[in-house]
C-alpha positions, 0 to 999 in steps of 0.5 A: 074499906077492908072486909070485916074479918081483915079489918079486925086484924089491922093495926097501925103501929107507927111511932110506937116502937124502936127500930129493933122492936119494929124489926122483931115485930115485922118478923112475925107479921102476916102482911105489911102494907105501906109506901116505898120507905125504909120501913118496907125494906125492913119488913121485907128483910125481916121476912114479912110479906109486903105490899108496897105502894109506889108513886114517884119512885121506880118499883123495878129499882126500889122494890124489895130485893130478890132472895136466894137467886130468884128473879123477884122477892117471893113475898113482895108485891108492888102497886103503882098507877103506871102514869106516863110520868112515872117514875119521876123521882121527884126531880121537879115540882109535881105538875099533876099534884101527885096523882101517882099516889092520890089516885092509886085505886084501893082495889088495886092495892087490895088485890095485891094483898089478896094475891100475897095472902093466898100464896105466902106461907107466913101470911097464910099462917097468920090468916088462919089465926 
């Protein structure tokens, strides 16, 4: 699904490192993509550009916090499908089988990645390698 030059730089590191090792590695990453999770907040806190995929939670409330008094985090993008039921916060069993996550278009996530790679100083340093 990823263009060949980008796919060569993709690594799945889940379960490989301790929390401190993960935080140190995230500080050097050019881009971190994942679901709304503690790991994504760690990546943003470490200074890594992040693209967070949101399903039942509210991106306006749970996206990485802004820094230096800015309105939004400058190195973070959020992606959500925008269904009428979002955000539901998983308060009841999902009557539509979590379409908010399973039907999230790859193209929408990829566009957020490309946008961030084009504007993030950290991401552009890594992309140049």
